[in-house]
MARBA-3410 file (N, C-alpha, C, O; in Angstrom, 1 decimal):
165
-69.1,-117.6,-83.4,-67.8,-117.4,-83.8,-68.1,-115.7,-83.9,-67.4,-114.9,-83.4 ~ -69.0,-115.5,-84.4,-69.9,-114.2,-84.9,-68.9,-113.0,-83.3,-68.0,-112.2,-83.2 ~ -69.7,-113.5,-82.5,-69.7,-112.8,-81.3,-68.2,-112.8,-80.5,-67.8,-112.1,-79.6 ~ -67.6,-113.9,-81.5,-65.9,-114.2,-80.6,-65.0,-112.8,-81.5,-64.3,-112.0,-81.0 ~ -65.4,-113.0,-82.9,-64.5,-111.9,-83.7,-64.8,-110.7,-83.4,-64.0,-109.8,-83.5
-66.0,-110.5,-83.0,-66.6,-108.8,-83.0,-66.0,-108.6,-81.4,-65.5,-107.6,-81.1 ~ -66.1,-109.6,-80.5,-65.6,-109.0,-79.0,-64.4,-108.9,-79.8,-64.4,-107.8,-80.3 ~ -63.5,-109.7,-80.2,-61.9,-109.5,-79.8,-61.7,-108.2,-80.9,-60.5,-107.9,-81.0 ~ -62.5,-107.4,-81.5,-62.3,-106.7,-82.3,-62.3,-104.8,-81.8,-61.9,-103.8,-82.3 ~ -63.1,-105.2,-80.6,-63.1,-104.3,-80.0,-61.9,-104.0,-79.0,-61.8,-102.9,-78.7
-61.0,-104.7,-78.6,-59.9,-104.6,-78.1,-58.6,-103.4,-78.5,-58.0,-102.6,-77.8 ~ -58.7,-103.7,-79.9,-57.8,-103.6,-81.1,-58.3,-101.9,-80.9,-57.7,-101.0,-80.3 ~ -59.6,-101.6,-81.6,-59.5,-100.4,-81.3,-59.7,-99.5,-80.0,-59.5,-98.3,-80.1 ~ -60.1,-100.2,-78.7,-59.5,-99.4,-77.8,-58.3,-99.5,-77.5,-58.2,-99.3,-76.3 ~ -57.2,-99.7,-78.0,-55.8,-99.9,-78.1,-55.4,-98.8,-78.9,-54.6,-97.9,-78.7
-56.3,-99.0,-80.1,-55.2,-97.7,-81.2,-55.8,-96.1,-80.7,-55.2,-95.0,-80.7 ~ -57.5,-96.5,-80.0,-57.5,-95.0,-79.9,-56.8,-94.5,-78.5,-56.9,-93.3,-78.3 ~ -56.2,-95.2,-77.7,-55.0,-94.5,-76.8,-53.8,-94.6,-77.3,-52.8,-94.0,-76.9 ~ -53.8,-95.2,-78.2,-52.1,-94.8,-78.8,-52.5,-93.4,-79.9,-52.0,-92.3,-79.9 ~ -53.5,-93.8,-80.8,-53.6,-92.1,-81.4,-53.8,-90.6,-79.9,-53.2,-89.5,-79.8
-54.5,-91.1,-79.4,-54.6,-89.8,-78.3,-53.2,-89.3,-77.5,-52.9,-88.1,-77.2 ~ -52.4,-90.6,-77.4,-50.7,-90.1,-76.5,-50.3,-89.5,-78.0,-50.0,-88.3,-78.0 ~ -50.3,-90.3,-79.5,-49.6,-89.4,-80.4,-50.3,-88.2,-80.6,-49.6,-87.2,-80.9 ~ -51.4,-88.0,-80.5,-51.4,-86.4,-80.9,-50.5,-85.1,-79.4,-49.7,-84.1,-79.5 ~ -51.4,-85.9,-77.8,-50.1,-84.9,-77.1,-48.8,-85.2,-77.2,-47.9,-84.6,-76.6
-48.8,-86.0,-77.8,-47.2,-86.1,-78.0,-46.7,-85.0,-79.1,-45.7,-84.3,-78.9 ~ -47.4,-84.9,-80.3,-47.1,-84.0,-81.4,-47.6,-82.2,-80.5,-47.4,-81.1,-81.1 ~ -48.1,-82.2,-79.3,-48.3,-81.3,-79.0,-49.9,-80.8,-78.7,-50.2,-79.9,-78.0 ~ -50.6,-81.4,-79.2,-52.3,-81.2,-79.1,-52.5,-80.8,-77.4,-52.4,-81.5,-76.4 ~ -52.9,-79.7,-77.7,-53.7,-79.6,-75.7,-54.8,-78.9,-76.1,-55.0,-77.7,-75.6
-55.7,-79.2,-77.0,-57.1,-79.0,-76.9,-57.9,-79.6,-76.6,-57.2,-80.6,-76.5 ~ -59.3,-80.1,-76.2,-60.1,-80.8,-76.0,-60.2,-82.0,-76.6,-60.5,-83.1,-76.2 ~ -60.0,-81.4,-78.2,-60.1,-82.6,-79.2,-59.4,-84.2,-78.7,-60.0,-85.3,-78.7 ~ -58.1,-83.8,-78.2,-57.5,-85.0,-77.9,-58.5,-86.0,-76.8,-58.5,-87.3,-76.8 ~ -59.2,-85.3,-75.8,-60.1,-86.1,-75.0,-61.2,-86.3,-75.3,-61.6,-87.4,-75.0
-62.2,-85.5,-76.1,-63.2,-86.3,-77.4,-62.8,-87.0,-77.6,-63.3,-88.0,-77.3 ~ -61.4,-87.0,-78.6,-61.7,-88.4,-78.6,-60.8,-90.3,-78.3,-60.6,-91.4,-78.9 ~ -60.5,-89.4,-77.1,-60.1,-90.7,-76.2,-61.9,-91.1,-75.7,-62.3,-92.3,-75.8 ~ -62.3,-90.2,-75.5,-64.1,-90.6,-74.9,-64.8,-91.5,-75.8,-65.2,-92.6,-75.6 ~ -64.9,-90.6,-76.9,-65.4,-91.9,-78.3,-64.6,-92.9,-78.6,-65.1,-94.0,-78.7
-63.9,-92.8,-78.7,-62.6,-94.1,-79.5,-63.4,-95.4,-78.0,-64.2,-96.4,-77.9 ~ -62.9,-94.8,-77.3,-63.6,-96.1,-75.6,-64.6,-96.5,-75.8,-64.9,-97.7,-75.9 ~ -65.7,-95.0,-76.0,-66.8,-95.7,-75.6,-67.2,-96.3,-76.7,-68.3,-96.9,-76.5 ~ -66.8,-96.3,-78.1,-67.3,-96.9,-79.2,-66.3,-98.9,-79.2,-66.6,-99.8,-79.9 ~ -65.5,-98.9,-78.2,-65.2,-100.1,-78.3,-65.7,-101.2,-77.2,-65.7,-102.4,-77.1
-66.2,-100.1,-76.4,-67.1,-100.9,-75.1,-68.1,-101.4,-75.9,-68.4,-102.6,-76.0 ~ -68.9,-100.1,-76.5,-70.4,-100.3,-77.4,-69.7,-101.7,-78.3,-70.4,-102.7,-78.1 ~ -68.9,-101.8,-78.9,-68.9,-103.4,-79.6,-68.7,-104.7,-79.3,-69.1,-105.8,-79.7 ~ -67.6,-104.0,-77.8,-67.6,-105.5,-77.1,-69.3,-105.8,-75.8,-69.7,-106.9,-75.3 ~ -69.8,-104.8,-75.7,-71.1,-105.4,-75.1,-71.7,-105.8,-76.1,-71.8,-107.0,-76.1
-72.2,-105.1,-77.6,-73.0,-105.4,-78.4,-72.6,-107.0,-78.8,-73.7,-107.5,-79.1 ~ -71.3,-108.0,-79.0,-70.6,-109.0,-79.4,-71.3,-109.4,-78.1,-72.5,-109.7,-78.3 ~ -71.0,-109.4,-76.8,-71.6,-110.4,-75.8,-73.1,-110.8,-75.2,-73.5,-111.8,-74.6 ~ -73.8,-109.6,-75.7,-74.9,-109.4,-76.1,-75.3,-110.7,-77.1,-76.2,-111.5,-76.8 ~ -74.6,-110.8,-78.3,-74.6,-111.8,-79.5,-74.5,-112.7,-78.8,-75.5,-113.4,-78.8
-73.7,-113.0,-78.1,-73.2,-114.6,-77.4,-74.2,-115.1,-76.7,-74.5,-116.3,-76.8 ~ -74.8,-114.3,-75.9,-76.2,-114.8,-74.9,-77.0,-114.9,-76.0,-77.2,-116.1,-75.8 ~ -77.6,-114.6,-76.9,-78.3,-114.9,-78.2,-78.2,-116.6,-78.5,-79.1,-117.5,-78.3 ~ -76.8,-116.8,-78.9,-76.3,-117.9,-79.5,-76.4,-118.9,-78.9,-76.7,-120.0,-79.5 ~ -76.1,-118.9,-77.3,-75.9,-119.7,-76.5,-77.1,-121.0,-76.8,-78.0,-120.8,-77.6
-77.0,-122.2,-76.2,-78.1,-123.2,-76.3,-79.4,-123.2,-75.3,-79.3,-123.5,-74.1 ~ -79.9,-123.0,-75.6,-81.7,-123.0,-75.2,-81.8,-121.2,-75.3,-82.8,-121.3,-74.6 ~ -81.7,-120.5,-75.4,-82.0,-119.2,-75.3,-82.6,-119.0,-76.8,-83.2,-118.0,-77.0 ~ -82.3,-119.9,-77.9,-82.9,-119.5,-79.3,-84.2,-120.1,-79.1,-85.2,-119.5,-79.3 ~ -84.2,-121.3,-78.6,-85.9,-121.2,-78.2,-86.5,-120.5,-77.6,-87.5,-121.2,-77.3
-86.6,-119.4,-77.2,-87.2,-118.2,-76.6,-87.1,-117.2,-77.4,-86.2,-116.3,-77.5 ~ -88.6,-117.4,-78.4,-88.5,-115.7,-79.4,-88.8,-115.1,-78.9,-88.3,-114.1,-79.4 ~ -89.6,-114.6,-77.9,-89.4,-113.0,-77.0,-88.0,-113.0,-76.7,-87.3,-112.3,-77.4 ~ -87.2,-113.6,-75.8,-86.4,-113.0,-75.7,-85.1,-113.2,-76.8,-84.2,-112.4,-76.7 ~ -85.0,-113.9,-77.4,-84.0,-113.7,-78.7,-84.4,-112.5,-79.6,-83.6,-112.1,-80.5
-85.4,-111.9,-79.5,-86.0,-110.4,-80.5,-85.3,-109.2,-79.6,-84.6,-108.3,-80.1 ~ -85.7,-109.5,-77.9,-85.0,-108.2,-77.4,-83.7,-108.4,-77.5,-83.1,-107.4,-78.0 ~ -83.1,-109.3,-77.2,-81.7,-109.7,-77.5,-81.2,-109.0,-78.8,-80.1,-108.4,-78.8 ~ -81.9,-109.2,-79.8,-81.2,-108.8,-81.4,-81.9,-107.4,-81.3,-82.5,-107.4,-82.4 ~ -82.2,-106.4,-80.7,-82.5,-105.4,-80.7,-81.6,-104.7,-80.2,-81.0,-103.8,-80.8
-81.3,-104.9,-78.8,-80.1,-104.9,-77.7,-79.1,-104.8,-79.0,-78.6,-103.8,-79.3 ~ -78.9,-105.5,-79.4,-77.6,-105.9,-80.2,-77.5,-104.9,-81.3,-76.5,-104.3,-81.6 ~ -78.7,-104.7,-82.1,-78.8,-103.4,-83.2,-78.5,-102.2,-82.6,-78.1,-101.3,-83.3 ~ -78.6,-101.9,-81.6,-79.1,-100.2,-81.1,-78.0,-100.2,-80.4,-77.5,-99.1,-80.4 ~ -76.9,-101.2,-79.5,-76.0,-100.9,-78.9,-74.6,-100.9,-80.0,-73.9,-99.9,-80.0
-74.2,-102.3,-81.0,-73.5,-102.1,-82.1,-74.2,-100.8,-82.9,-73.2,-100.1,-83.1 ~ -74.8,-100.4,-83.2,-74.8,-99.8,-84.5,-75.0,-98.5,-83.7,-74.0,-98.3,-83.0 ~ -76.1,-97.5,-83.5,-76.3,-96.1,-83.4,-75.2,-96.0,-82.0,-74.5,-95.1,-81.8 ~ -75.3,-96.8,-81.4,-74.7,-96.9,-79.9,-73.1,-97.2,-80.5,-72.3,-97.2,-79.5 ~ -72.4,-97.3,-81.4,-71.0,-97.7,-81.9,-71.2,-96.6,-82.8,-70.1,-96.2,-83.0
-72.2,-95.6,-83.4,-71.7,-94.9,-84.3,-71.1,-93.7,-84.0,-70.2,-93.0,-84.3 ~ -72.0,-93.6,-83.3,-72.0,-91.8,-82.4,-70.8,-91.3,-81.7,-70.3,-90.2,-81.6 ~ -70.5,-93.0,-81.2,-69.3,-92.7,-80.1,-68.2,-92.2,-81.3,-67.8,-91.1,-81.5 ~ -68.0,-93.3,-82.0,-67.1,-93.5,-83.4,-67.1,-91.8,-83.9,-66.1,-91.2,-83.6 ~ -68.0,-91.3,-84.4,-68.2,-89.7,-84.7,-67.4,-89.0,-84.1,-66.6,-88.2,-84.7
-67.4,-89.3,-82.8,-66.3,-88.2,-81.6,-65.1,-88.6,-82.1,-64.2,-87.8,-82.3 ~ -64.9,-90.4,-82.3,-63.5,-90.3,-82.2,-63.0,-89.6,-83.6,-62.6,-88.5,-83.6 ~ -63.1,-90.3,-84.8,-62.9,-89.1,-85.7,-62.6,-87.7,-85.7,-61.5,-87.2,-85.9 ~ -64.2,-86.9,-85.3,-64.0,-85.6,-84.9,-62.9,-85.0,-83.8,-62.6,-83.8,-83.8 ~ -62.3,-85.9,-82.7,-61.5,-85.6,-81.8,-60.0,-85.6,-82.2,-59.1,-84.9,-81.8
-60.2,-86.7,-83.5,-58.5,-86.4,-84.4,-58.7,-85.2,-85.4,-58.0,-84.2,-85.5 ~ -59.6,-85.5,-86.0,-59.6,-84.3,-87.3,-59.6,-83.2,-86.7,-58.4,-83.0,-86.4 ~ -60.3,-82.3,-86.2,-60.2,-81.2,-85.8,-58.9,-80.5,-85.1,-58.7,-79.3,-85.1 ~ -57.9,-81.4,-84.5,-56.7,-80.9,-83.8,-56.0,-80.9,-84.8,-55.3,-79.9,-85.1 ~ -56.0,-81.9,-85.8,-55.2,-82.6,-86.6,-55.1,-80.8,-87.7,-54.2,-80.1,-88.1
-57.0,-80.8,-87.8,-56.7,-79.3,-88.7,-55.7,-78.2,-88.3,-54.6,-77.9,-88.9 ~ -56.2,-77.9,-87.4,-55.7,-76.8,-86.5,-54.2,-77.1,-86.1,-53.7,-76.3,-85.2 ~ -53.5,-77.9,-86.5,-51.7,-78.3,-85.9,-51.0,-78.7,-87.7,-49.8,-78.7,-88.0 ~ -52.2,-79.1,-88.9,-51.6,-79.0,-89.9,-51.0,-80.9,-89.7,-50.0,-81.4,-90.4 ~ -51.5,-81.5,-89.0,-51.1,-82.8,-88.7,-51.5,-84.0,-90.1,-50.6,-84.8,-90.5
-52.2,-83.9,-90.4,-52.5,-84.3,-91.5,-52.6,-83.9,-92.8,-52.2,-82.8,-93.1 ~ -53.1,-84.6,-93.8,-53.2,-83.8,-95.3,-54.7,-83.7,-95.4,-55.4,-84.6,-95.0 ~ -55.3,-82.3,-96.1,-56.3,-82.1,-96.0,-57.5,-82.7,-95.9,-58.4,-82.7,-95.0 ~ -57.3,-83.6,-97.7,-58.5,-84.3,-98.0,-58.9,-85.3,-96.7,-60.1,-85.5,-96.4 ~ -57.7,-86.0,-96.1,-58.0,-87.1,-95.1,-59.1,-86.3,-94.0,-60.1,-86.9,-93.6
-58.7,-84.9,-93.5,-59.2,-84.6,-92.2,-60.4,-84.3,-92.5,-61.2,-84.7,-91.7 ~ -61.1,-83.3,-94.2,-62.6,-83.3,-94.9,-63.3,-84.5,-94.6,-64.3,-84.6,-94.0 ~ -62.4,-86.0,-95.1,-63.2,-87.6,-95.0,-63.7,-87.7,-93.6,-64.8,-88.1,-93.3 ~ -62.6,-87.1,-92.6,-62.8,-87.6,-91.1,-64.1,-87.0,-90.6,-65.1,-87.6,-90.2 ~ -64.0,-85.3,-90.7,-64.6,-85.0,-90.5,-66.4,-85.3,-91.1,-67.2,-85.7,-90.3
-66.7,-85.0,-92.4,-67.6,-85.1,-93.2,-68.3,-86.6,-92.2,-69.3,-86.6,-91.6 ~ -67.4,-87.7,-92.5,-67.2,-89.3,-91.6,-68.1,-89.1,-89.4,-68.7,-89.8,-88.6 ~ -67.6,-88.0,-89.4,-67.8,-87.7,-87.9,-69.4,-87.5,-88.4,-70.3,-88.3,-88.1 ~ -69.6,-86.2,-89.3,-71.2,-85.7,-88.7,-71.9,-86.6,-89.0,-72.8,-86.5,-88.2 ~ -72.1,-88.0,-89.9,-72.4,-89.0,-90.5,-72.9,-89.6,-89.2,-74.1,-89.6,-88.7
-71.4,-90.1,-88.6,-72.1,-91.1,-87.5,-72.4,-90.3,-86.1,-72.4,-90.8,-85.0 ~ -72.8,-88.9,-86.5,-73.4,-88.2,-85.1,-74.7,-87.8,-85.4,-75.5,-87.6,-84.5 ~ -75.1,-87.6,-87.0,-76.7,-87.5,-87.6,-77.2,-89.0,-87.4,-78.3,-89.2,-87.8 ~ -76.5,-90.0,-86.9,-77.0,-91.5,-87.3,-77.6,-91.5,-85.5,-78.1,-92.6,-85.3 ~ -77.7,-90.8,-84.6,-78.9,-90.3,-83.9,-79.7,-90.2,-84.0,-80.5,-90.6,-83.1
-80.0,-89.8,-85.2,-81.6,-89.6,-85.5,-82.4,-91.1,-85.6,-83.5,-91.3,-85.2 ~ -81.6,-92.0,-86.3,-82.4,-93.5,-86.4,-82.9,-94.0,-85.1,-82.9,-95.2,-84.9 ~ -83.1,-93.4,-84.3,-83.4,-94.1,-82.5,-84.7,-92.9,-82.7,-85.4,-92.8,-81.6 ~ -85.2,-92.1,-83.8,-86.6,-91.6,-84.2,-86.9,-91.4,-85.0,-88.0,-90.8,-85.2 ~ -85.9,-91.8,-86.0,-86.4,-91.8,-87.6,-86.1,-92.8,-88.3,-85.2,-92.6,-89.1
-86.8,-94.1,-88.2,-85.8,-95.9,-89.1,-85.4,-95.2,-90.0,-84.2,-95.3,-90.2 ~ -86.0,-94.2,-90.9,-85.5,-94.1,-92.1,-83.9,-93.7,-92.2,-83.3,-93.8,-93.3 ~ -83.1,-93.2,-90.7,-82.1,-92.6,-90.4,-80.9,-93.7,-90.4,-79.7,-93.3,-90.5 ~ -81.1,-95.0,-90.4,-80.5,-96.0,-90.3,-79.4,-96.4,-91.1,-78.5,-97.1,-90.7 ~ -79.6,-95.8,-92.4,-78.6,-96.2,-93.3,-77.4,-95.7,-93.3,-76.6,-96.2,-94.0
-77.1,-94.4,-92.3,-76.1,-94.0,-91.4,-75.2,-94.8,-90.7,-74.0,-94.7,-91.0 ~ -75.5,-95.7,-89.6,-75.1,-96.1,-89.3,-73.9,-97.1,-90.3,-72.8,-96.5,-90.1 ~ -73.8,-97.7,-90.8,-73.0,-98.7,-92.1,-72.1,-97.3,-92.9,-70.9,-97.4,-93.0 ~ -72.7,-96.3,-93.2,-72.1,-95.2,-93.7,-70.9,-94.5,-93.2,-70.0,-93.8,-93.7 ~ -71.2,-94.8,-91.7,-70.0,-94.2,-90.3,-69.0,-95.5,-90.0,-67.8,-95.4,-90.1
-69.8,-97.1,-89.4,-69.1,-97.8,-89.5,-68.1,-98.6,-90.6,-67.4,-99.3,-90.0 ~ -67.9,-98.6,-91.5,-67.4,-99.5,-92.2,-65.8,-97.9,-93.0,-64.6,-97.8,-92.7 ~ -66.5,-97.1,-93.7,-65.3,-96.5,-94.4,-64.8,-95.6,-92.7,-63.9,-94.8,-92.9 ~ -65.2,-95.6,-91.4,-64.1,-94.8,-90.8,-63.1,-95.7,-90.1,-62.1,-95.3,-89.5 ~ -63.6,-97.3,-90.2,-62.3,-98.0,-90.0,-61.1,-97.5,-90.9,-60.1,-97.1,-90.4
-61.4,-97.8,-92.2,-59.7,-96.8,-93.3,-60.2,-95.7,-93.5,-60.3,-95.3,-94.7 ~ -60.5,-95.2,-92.8,-60.2,-93.8,-92.4,-59.2,-94.0,-90.8,-58.4,-93.1,-90.5 ~ -59.3,-94.9,-90.3,-58.2,-94.7,-88.9,-57.1,-95.6,-89.2,-56.1,-95.5,-88.6 ~ -57.3,-96.8,-90.6,-56.0,-97.4,-91.0,-55.2,-95.9,-91.7,-54.1,-95.7,-91.3 ~ -55.8,-94.9,-92.7,-54.9,-94.2,-93.2,-54.5,-93.1,-91.9,-53.3,-93.0,-92.0
-54.9,-92.3,-91.0,-54.6,-91.4,-89.8,-53.1,-92.6,-89.1,-51.9,-92.3,-88.8 ~ -53.8,-93.5,-89.1,-52.4,-94.9,-88.5,-51.4,-94.6,-88.9,-50.5,-94.3,-88.1 ~ -51.1,-94.7,-90.5,-50.0,-94.9,-91.0,-49.3,-93.1,-91.6,-48.1,-92.7,-91.9 ~ -50.5,-92.3,-91.6,-50.2,-90.4,-91.6,-49.8,-89.8,-90.9,-48.9,-88.9,-91.1 ~ -50.5,-90.0,-89.6,-50.1,-89.2,-88.3,-48.7,-89.2,-88.1,-48.1,-90.2,-88.5
-47.8,-88.2,-87.6,-46.7,-87.9,-88.3,-46.2,-88.8,-86.4,-46.7,-88.8,-85.3 ~ -44.9,-89.5,-86.9,-44.0,-90.0,-86.0,-43.3,-89.0,-84.9,-43.5,-89.2,-83.7 ~ -42.6,-88.1,-85.2,-41.7,-86.8,-84.5,-42.4,-85.5,-84.6,-43.1,-85.3,-85.5 ~ -42.2,-84.9,-83.9,-42.8,-83.2,-83.4,-41.9,-82.5,-84.8,-42.4,-81.5,-85.3 ~ -40.9,-82.9,-85.3,-40.1,-82.1,-86.0,-40.6,-82.5,-87.6,-40.4,-81.7,-88.5
-41.2,-83.6,-87.7,-42.2,-83.3,-89.1,-43.5,-82.8,-89.5,-44.0,-82.7,-90.6 ~ -43.9,-82.5,-88.2,-45.3,-81.7,-88.2,-45.0,-80.3,-88.1,-45.9,-79.6,-88.4 ~ -44.0,-79.8,-87.8,-43.0,-78.9,-87.3,-42.6,-78.0,-88.9,-42.9,-76.8,-89.2 ~ -41.9,-79.1,-89.7,-41.7,-78.7,-91.0,-43.1,-78.5,-91.8,-42.8,-78.3,-92.9 ~ -44.5,-78.4,-91.8,-45.8,-78.4,-92.6,-45.9,-76.6,-92.5,-46.9,-76.0,-93.0
END
């Protein structure tokens, strides 16, 4: 059930990413930030989906009997869904935050939170060589979804809304 729900969550993240990038472009963003956000968001969604599919394989009848196989699959799930998710998620957050700062599309406090989360996401890369840095993964994963929800509500819907800033 966990694999099913996790795989299902990847689809809305990919759709949200495409929608946000489209909206940024509609609002006049021509910088590379929109493309960086697209790359990061799609890669994060693919990471969630791959992690869920490997998790499904782990739960498949007969696989759990093979402890060495389960251990290898567990580490694959962890790395793909952990650092493999948080680094691209950081790119999505930065790709939305930086152009939004330049064009004053979002409140400054929300942009600052997005940049901080993006930096934490990028720093989670070090968890591959420094096991003590693994705490950066959940510091990216959970707050970033809340941040994306806030951005979804606060990003202007029309150009005139951001021209008045």
